[in-house]
C-alpha atoms as one frame of an Amber mdcrd trajectory, in Angstrom:
protein
 -12.398  -6.966 -16.827 -11.140  -4.651 -14.222  -7.618  -3.687 -13.266  -6.352
  -3.872  -9.625  -3.219  -3.545  -7.738  -2.420  -5.738  -4.645   0.106  -4.498
  -2.096   1.143  -7.476  -0.202   2.491  -7.132   3.353   5.723  -8.773   4.464
   6.841 -10.029   1.072  10.451 -10.754   0.716  11.357  -9.941   4.456  12.482
 -12.624   6.873  11.846 -16.131   5.728   9.032 -15.258   3.278  10.899 -14.933
   0.009   9.390 -15.178  -3.465  10.783 -14.143  -6.678   8.567 -11.971  -9.009
   8.112 -14.803 -11.409   6.866 -17.076  -8.638   4.530 -14.364  -7.400   3.196
 -13.818 -10.952   2.718 -17.632 -11.303   0.714 -17.722  -8.118  -1.615 -15.024
  -9.193  -1.936 -16.708 -12.581  -3.042 -20.010 -10.877  -5.666 -18.113  -8.931
  -7.162 -17.103 -12.295  -6.071 -13.499 -12.669  -4.832 -12.121 -16.095  -2.227
  -9.719 -17.253  -0.409 -10.138 -14.105   2.655  -7.845 -13.537   4.849  -7.301
 -10.486   6.796  -4.157  -9.710   9.935  -4.491  -7.784  10.403  -7.336  -5.428
   8.271  -6.149  -2.515   4.914  -7.469  -3.142   3.404  -5.102  -5.590   1.129
  -6.892  -8.100  -1.000  -5.374 -10.909  -3.580  -7.712 -12.524  -6.950  -7.954
 -14.202  -9.891  -9.811 -13.109 -13.553  -9.908 -13.126 -15.217  -6.739 -11.733
 -15.645  -7.384  -8.068 -15.752  -5.572  -4.784 -12.117  -5.043  -3.600 -12.823
  -6.825  -0.385 -13.891  -9.948  -2.433 -10.609  -9.616  -4.528  -8.667  -9.392
  -1.140 -10.227 -12.595   0.246  -9.562 -14.446  -2.986  -5.955 -13.343  -2.957
  -5.295 -14.021   0.750  -6.901 -17.342   0.804  -5.189 -18.407  -2.552  -1.749
 -17.291  -1.332  -2.241 -18.949   2.113  -2.992 -22.168   0.311  -0.112 -21.892
  -2.138   2.550 -20.539   0.324   1.458 -22.068   3.700   1.271 -18.776   5.482
  -0.867 -15.693   5.508  -0.145 -12.660   3.366  -2.311  -9.530   3.979  -3.237
  -8.078   0.777  -4.257  -4.391   0.394  -6.271  -3.947  -2.772  -6.871  -0.757
  -4.857  -8.584  -0.361  -8.079  -6.658   1.082 -10.930  -8.615   4.326 -10.343
  -7.694   4.426  -6.675  -3.935   3.900  -7.436  -4.143   6.703 -10.025  -5.739
   9.010  -7.439  -3.065   8.122  -4.812  -0.432   8.842  -7.319  -2.034  12.319
  -8.275  -2.624  13.344  -4.606  -0.718  16.335  -3.542  -0.812  15.477   0.187
   1.292  18.416   1.349   2.232  21.880  -0.129   5.230  21.708  -2.690   7.176
  23.986  -0.391   6.861  21.584   2.400   7.826  18.616   0.325  10.892  20.424
  -1.139  12.080  21.295   2.441  11.782  17.716   3.617  14.842  15.298   3.284
  12.396  12.477   3.881  10.391  10.581   1.181   6.608  10.784   1.249   5.325
   7.495   2.479   1.795   6.136   1.872   0.419   3.629   4.201  -2.475   1.565
   2.738  -5.264   0.527   5.245  -8.027  -2.137   5.026 -10.722   0.299   6.052
 -11.494   3.849   6.874 -10.505   4.763  10.332 -13.031   5.732  13.055 -13.257
   9.496  13.871 -11.630   8.947  17.338  -8.722   6.984  15.696  -8.390   9.970
  13.261  -8.206  12.419  16.021  -5.715  10.447  18.070  -3.541   9.867  14.996
  -3.541  13.497  14.054  -2.352  14.285  17.634   0.898  12.444  16.655   1.755
  14.609  13.788   4.385  17.396  14.245   7.143  19.423  12.511   9.108  16.256
  12.126   6.422  14.043  10.949   3.550  15.434   8.773   0.513  13.196   8.603
  -2.566  13.339   6.472  -5.251  10.795   6.535  -7.432  10.136   3.531 -10.191
   7.367   3.215  -7.894   4.200   3.385  -4.492   6.002   3.100  -2.193   7.529
   5.521   0.352  10.009   3.829   3.522  10.523   6.042   6.190  13.031   5.309
   9.016  12.412   7.682  11.569  15.208   7.945  14.397  12.698   7.267  14.805
   8.927   6.987  11.934   6.800   8.230  14.313   4.902  10.626  15.301   8.219
  12.253  11.692   9.333  12.919  10.299   9.251  16.483   6.811   8.481  15.095
   5.423   5.420  16.955   4.386   3.185  14.086   3.171   0.433  16.536   0.771
   2.995  18.130  -0.327   4.144  14.740  -1.026   0.517  13.633  -2.994  -0.014
  16.928  -5.036   3.037  15.915  -5.552   2.277  12.253  -5.330  -1.602  11.919
  -2.857  -3.404   9.809  -1.290  -1.444   7.011   1.432  -1.705   4.481   3.709
   1.228   3.417   5.175   2.200   0.000   6.840   5.473  -1.168   4.545   7.748
  -3.156   7.216   7.568  -5.864   6.613   3.746  -6.085   2.856   4.362  -6.475
   3.409   7.010  -9.144   5.632   4.619 -11.061   3.074   1.718 -10.764   0.287
   4.083 -11.871   2.351   5.302 -14.906   3.713   2.025 -15.943   0.794  -0.285
 -15.386  -2.551   1.593 -14.769  -2.629   4.626 -17.043  -5.880   5.180 -18.841
């Protein structure tokens, strides 16, 4: 068995509301084991047969679509990937301490092209620090994310669909549910 985390986009916003218990029950009904949720924002940790994350993603998206009647994009990471994200020091400690914003991590479906990477990095500045790893974008805003001038629609146009969590949330999920 392998451990995974699913970060669901658009959960508990607008008309798409589910309790954690309902979400756990849906994952149970899809055959996943040891299902746990973290906060009411679409963070699900579970076990399943070892499979490629893309296959796990397809299974979850198809299952949830059938159960809920609407699409739910699922960003899948293995336990090791979540631990690596949690441990990643994306920016120097001094820069982190100077920021009034919380470090954000946007999870992507796939690795961006070199041209998308280049254009994305041109958007970074003093107010919005960006670092792009394989399938994660680290964003350190200088203040609240709603106060940022960063054009998230443009970024999503470059990188494709994404879902965002604070790095603190990812650290807590790794520590509570995915420690070795």
